C-alpha positions as CSV (number, residue, x, y, z in Angstrom):
1,M,52.5,144.9,71.5
2,E,51.2,142.0,73.5
3,Q,51.7,139.7,70.5
4,K,55.4,140.7,70.4
5,K,55.8,140.0,74.1
6,K,54.4,136.5,73.5
7,E,56.8,135.9,70.7
8,V,59.8,137.0,72.7
9,Q,58.6,134.8,75.6
10,Q,58.2,131.8,73.3
11,S,61.6,132.3,71.7
12,K,63.2,132.5,75.2
13,T,61.4,129.3,76.2
14,T,62.5,127.6,73.0
15,A,66.1,128.7,73.5
16,E,66.1,127.4,77.1
17,K,64.7,124.1,76.0
18,K,67.3,123.8,73.3
19,E,70.1,124.7,75.7
20,K,68.8,122.1,78.2
21,M,68.7,119.4,75.5
22,Q,72.3,120.2,74.5
23,W,73.3,119.9,78.1
24,Y,71.6,116.5,78.4
25,G,73.3,115.5,75.1
26,R,76.8,116.4,76.6
27,V,76.0,114.5,79.8
28,G,74.9,111.5,77.8
29,Q,78.1,111.6,75.7
30,W,80.2,111.7,78.9
31,F,78.2,108.9,80.4
32,Q,78.7,106.8,77.3
33,T,82.5,107.5,77.5
34,L,82.7,106.5,81.1
35,C,80.7,103.3,80.6
36,L,82.8,102.2,77.6
37,M,86.1,103.0,79.2
38,H,85.5,100.5,82.0
39,I,85.1,97.5,79.7
40,P,88.3,95.4,80.0
41,F,90.6,95.7,77.0
42,F,88.0,97.4,74.8
43,G,87.9,100.4,77.0
44,F,91.7,101.0,76.8
45,F,91.6,100.9,73.0
46,Y,88.4,103.0,72.9
47,M,90.2,105.7,74.9
48,L,93.3,105.4,72.7
49,V,91.2,106.0,69.7
50,L,89.5,109.0,71.4
51,A,93.0,110.4,72.2
52,I,94.2,110.1,68.6
53,R,91.1,111.0,66.6
54,R,90.9,114.5,65.1
55,E,87.1,114.8,65.5
56,T,87.2,114.2,69.3
57,P,86.3,117.4,71.3
58,P,89.3,118.9,73.0
59,Q,88.1,118.2,76.6
60,K,87.4,114.6,75.8
61,K,90.6,114.3,73.9
62,S,92.8,115.5,76.8
63,F,90.8,113.3,79.2
64,A,91.4,110.3,77.0
65,A,95.1,111.0,76.7
66,A,95.5,111.4,80.4
67,Y,93.6,108.1,81.0
68,V,95.8,106.2,78.5
69,L,98.9,107.6,80.1
70,Y,97.6,106.6,83.5
71,R,96.9,103.0,82.4
72,V,100.3,102.6,80.8
73,L,102.1,103.9,83.9
74,V,100.0,101.5,86.1
75,M,100.8,98.6,83.8
76,L,104.5,99.4,83.9
77,L,104.5,99.6,87.6
78,A,102.6,96.3,87.9
79,L,105.0,94.6,85.6
80,T,108.0,96.0,87.6
81,I,106.6,94.7,90.8
82,L,105.8,91.3,89.3
83,F,109.3,91.0,88.0
84,I,110.8,91.9,91.4
85,L,108.6,89.4,93.1
86,Y,109.5,86.8,90.5
87,R,113.2,87.3,91.1
88,I,112.8,87.3,94.9
89,G,110.7,84.2,94.6
90,L,113.2,82.3,92.5
91,S,116.0,82.9,95.0
92,F,113.7,81.9,97.9
93,V,112.8,78.6,96.1
94,D,116.5,77.9,95.4
95,E,117.3,78.4,99.1
96,I,114.5,76.0,100.1
97,L,115.7,73.4,97.6
98,Q,119.3,73.7,98.9
99,Y,118.1,73.2,102.5
100,V,116.1,70.1,101.4
101,R,119.2,68.6,99.6
102,D,121.5,69.1,102.5
């Protein structure tokens, strides 16, 4: 009887250790993903690959897709603002040159 209790206790301890190691593994994978996604240029393509790959876990896949969408939207917004500033700047420079000529 006492032998059986020890075996049950050991199996519980082993299961807890295994679960804890799996948790650390998942945290490590997320840590790796966060570190790699912050590398300029490479991070964007890494997240793009994660969003497209079939073997990527669903949670990580949806996170990668959202990140890629976010980066694309920010890039489009930045390009729009730069274009507007470029157009405003050209007319401003034209006005200054007109003033200097006259």
